[in-house]
C-alpha positions in Angstrom: 5.4 22.3 36.4 7.7 19.3 36.1 9.5 18.1 39.1 13.1 16.8 39.0 14.4 13.7 40.7 16.6 13.7 43.9 19.7 13.9 41.8 18.4 17.0 40.0 17.7 18.5 43.4 21.3 17.8 44.5 22.6 19.7 41.5 20.3 22.6 42.2 21.5 22.6 45.9 25.1 22.7 44.7 24.3 25.7 42.4 22.6 27.5 45.3 25.6 26.8 47.5 27.9 28.5 44.9 25.6 31.5 44.7 25.6 31.8 48.5 29.3 31.5 48.6 29.7 34.2 46.0 27.5 36.5 47.9 29.2 35.7 51.2 32.7 36.5 49.7 31.4 39.7 48.1 29.9 40.9 51.4 33.2 40.3 53.2 35.2 42.0 50.5 37.0 38.8 49.6 35.5 38.1 46.1 38.6 38.5 44.0 38.5 38.2 40.2 40.2 34.8 40.4 37.6 33.6 43.0 34.7 34.9 40.8 36.1 33.1 37.7 36.5 29.9 39.7 32.9 30.1 41.0 31.6 30.8 37.5 33.5 27.9 36.1 32.2 25.6 38.8 28.7 26.8 38.2 28.9 26.2 34.5 30.3 22.7 35.1 27.4 21.9 37.5 24.9 23.2 35.0 26.4 21.1 32.2 26.4 18.0 34.5 22.7 18.7 35.3 21.7 19.0 31.7 23.6 15.8 30.9 21.8 14.0 33.8 18.4 15.3 32.6 19.1 14.2 29.0 19.9 10.7 30.2 17.6 10.3 33.2 14.6 12.2 31.9 14.7 11.7 28.1 10.9 12.0 27.6 10.8 15.4 29.3 12.1 18.7 28.1 15.0 20.0 30.2 13.7 20.9 33.6 16.3 23.6 34.0 17.0 25.9 31.2 19.0 28.5 33.2 20.4 28.5 36.7 22.3 31.2 38.5 25.9 30.6 37.6 25.4 29.3 34.1 25.5 32.7 32.5 26.6 31.8 29.0 23.3 32.6 27.3 21.7 35.1 29.7 24.6 37.0 31.1 24.2 40.0 28.8 20.5 40.2 29.4 21.1 40.1 33.2 23.9 42.7 33.0 21.6 45.0 31.0 18.7 44.6 33.5 21.0 45.1 36.5 22.3 48.3 35.0 18.7 49.5 34.4 18.0 48.8 38.1 21.1 50.8 39.0 19.9 53.8 36.9 16.4 53.5 38.3 17.8 53.8 41.8 19.6 57.1 40.9 23.0 55.5 40.2 23.7 55.0 43.9 26.7 52.7 44.4 26.8 49.8 46.8 23.9 47.8 45.6 25.5 45.9 42.7 25.0 42.4 44.1 21.3 43.2 44.9 20.8 44.6 41.4 22.4 41.5 39.9 20.4 39.0 42.0 17.2 40.8 41.3 17.9 40.9 37.5 18.9 37.3 37.6 15.6 36.4 39.4 13.6 38.4 36.8 15.3 36.8 33.8 15.0 33.3 35.3 11.3 33.9 36.0 10.7 35.1 32.5 12.5 32.1 31.0 10.5 29.7 33.2 7.2 31.4 32.0 8.3 31.0 28.4 9.2 27.3 29.0 5.8 26.7 30.7 3.9 28.4 28.0 5.7 26.4 25.3 4.8 23.2 27.0 1.1 24.0 27.2 
């Protein structure tokens, strides 16, 4: 697998910090609609900056990051569908929506990474 540079790692750390903040706010019951929108916007901005950096700093390599947590523009519906499937599999028990979302996000991200790796081979 290709490895990013230190700047790529910084972008990824910022994305992880946003995911952690979203989860922290949700657990405390403080994740308002406005806060969620702001976090999503910031995540998309970071993802766009990362892709721009990769295009300029790593032009010979395909993008190292095709999807990251808060950049939901292309994968949001797929994640939403998978999270709902997990909810149904658990017997529609409430209170696990963030867990379902994070698990679905991890599964979709892993699948995208495998596709990218296979395409490079």
